[in-house]
C-alpha positions in Angstrom: -52.6 -9.3 -48.4 -51.9 -11.8 -51.1 -48.5 -12.8 -49.6 -50.1 -14.6 -46.6 -51.4 -17.3 -48.9 -48.1 -18.3 -50.4 -45.2 -20.1 -48.7 -44.5 -18.7 -45.3 -46.1 -15.4 -46.2 -42.9 -14.0 -47.5 -41.7 -12.6 -50.9 -40.0 -15.8 -51.8 -43.3 -17.7 -51.5 -45.1 -15.2 -53.5 -42.5 -15.3 -56.3 -42.5 -19.1 -56.3 -46.2 -18.8 -57.0 -45.4 -16.4 -59.9 -43.4 -19.0 -61.7 -46.6 -20.9 -62.2 -48.6 -17.9 -63.4 -50.0 -18.7 -66.8 -51.1 -15.7 -68.8 -53.1 -17.9 -71.2 -52.3 -15.7 -74.1 -53.7 -16.4 -77.6 -52.5 -19.5 -79.4 -51.0 -19.3 -82.9 -53.6 -18.3 -85.4 -56.1 -17.2 -82.8 -56.8 -14.4 -83.0 -55.7 -13.3 -86.5 -52.6 -11.2 -86.6 -54.7 -8.0 -87.4 -56.7 -8.4 -84.1 -53.8 -9.1 -81.7 -54.1 -5.7 -80.0 -57.8 -6.2 -79.4 -57.1 -9.7 -78.0 -54.2 -8.8 -75.7 -55.5 -5.7 -74.0 -58.7 -7.3 -72.7 -56.8 -10.4 -71.7 -54.4 -8.4 -69.6 -57.2 -6.5 -68.0 -58.8 -9.8 -67.1 -55.5 -10.9 -65.6 -54.9 -7.8 -63.5 -58.5 -7.8 -62.3 -58.8 -11.5 -61.5 -55.3 -12.3 -60.3 -54.1 -10.6 -57.1 -50.7 -12.3 -57.5 -49.9 -10.3 -60.6 -50.6 -7.0 -58.9 -48.5 -8.1 -55.9 -45.7 -9.2 -58.3 -45.7 -5.7 -59.9 -45.5 -4.1 -56.5 -42.6 -6.2 -55.3 -40.9 -6.5 -58.6 -40.7 -2.7 -58.9 -38.5 -2.6 -55.8 -36.4 -5.8 -55.8 -34.1 -6.7 -58.7 -34.2 -10.4 -58.1 -38.0 -10.3 -58.1 -38.1 -8.1 -61.2 -36.0 -10.7 -63.0 -38.6 -13.3 -62.2 -41.4 -11.1 -63.5 -39.3 -10.4 -66.6 -39.2 -14.2 -67.1 -42.9 -14.5 -67.1 -43.1 -11.9 -69.8 -40.2 -13.2 -71.8 -41.6 -16.8 -71.8 -45.2 -15.9 -72.4 -45.4 -12.6 -74.2 -42.4 -12.9 -76.5 -43.8 -15.9 -78.3 -46.8 -13.8 -79.3 -44.6 -11.0 -80.5 -42.5 -13.5 -82.5 -45.6 -14.9 -84.1 -47.2 -11.6 -85.2 -44.2 -9.3 -85.9 -43.5 -8.8 -89.6 -39.8 -9.4 -88.9 -39.2 -11.9 -86.1 -35.8 -10.3 -85.4 -37.7 -7.2 -84.3 -39.8 -9.1 -81.8 -37.8 -8.0 -78.7 -37.9 -4.3 -79.8 -41.6 -4.6 -80.4 -42.4 -6.5 -77.3 -40.6 -3.9 -75.1 -43.0 -1.0 -75.8 -45.9 -3.4 -75.6 -44.8 -4.3 -72.1 -44.5 -0.7 -71.2 -48.1 0.0 -72.1 -49.5 -3.1 -70.4 -47.4 -2.8 -67.3 -47.9 1.0 -67.2 -51.6 0.5 -67.2 -51.4 -2.1 -64.4 -49.2 0.1 -62.4 -51.3 3.3 -62.7 -54.7 1.5 -62.4 -54.2 -1.3 -59.9 -51.1 -0.4 -57.8 -50.8 3.4 -57.7 -54.5 3.8 -58.4 -54.3 7.1 -60.4 -57.9 8.4 -60.3 -58.2 9.2 -64.0 -56.9 5.7 -64.9 -59.1 4.0 -62.4 -62.1 5.9 -63.7 -61.7 4.6 -67.3 -64.2 2.1 -68.3 -62.9 -1.2 -69.7 -64.1 -0.4 -73.2 -62.3 2.9 -73.1 -59.1 1.3 -72.1 -59.4 -1.2 -74.9 -60.3 1.5 -77.4 -57.2 3.6 -76.4 -54.6 0.8 -76.0 -55.5 -1.9 -78.4 -54.6 0.2 -81.5 -51.3 1.2 -79.9 -50.4 -2.4 -79.0 -51.4 -3.5 -82.5 -49.1 -1.0 -84.0 -46.2 -1.9 -81.8 -46.5 -5.5 -82.7 -47.5 -5.5 -86.4 -46.8 -2.2 -88.1 -44.2 -2.3 -90.9 -42.1 0.3 -89.2 -42.2 2.6 -86.1 
């Protein structure tokens, strides 16, 4: 279990490690605004597949409010700037980042935590093909 590597093997140690989680999302201008969905979905797949801490955070954050708030902070501090940068109206960025987070976290929950067989069976390319246009629309469409 991931928790044994952090702190004293407890949730606090795990979440202390989460504070330092860097999502390494695209920098301003890279990728272009019209490709943000195709950039974010594969990046999040990489994160969930290569970083056991994020999967553990999702598990624990789903059951503990204090831990959920810490995970919200990671998204607020690292995903929101991307939304602000690509949204046609920056005032709408929170409303657009919210459904984006539901898609990305929902994928992680069903694929890596709950392990729903149909979700686990999807090839990476299929996931990107299904989700990237949705994420793109959430973040950049002129209206819902």
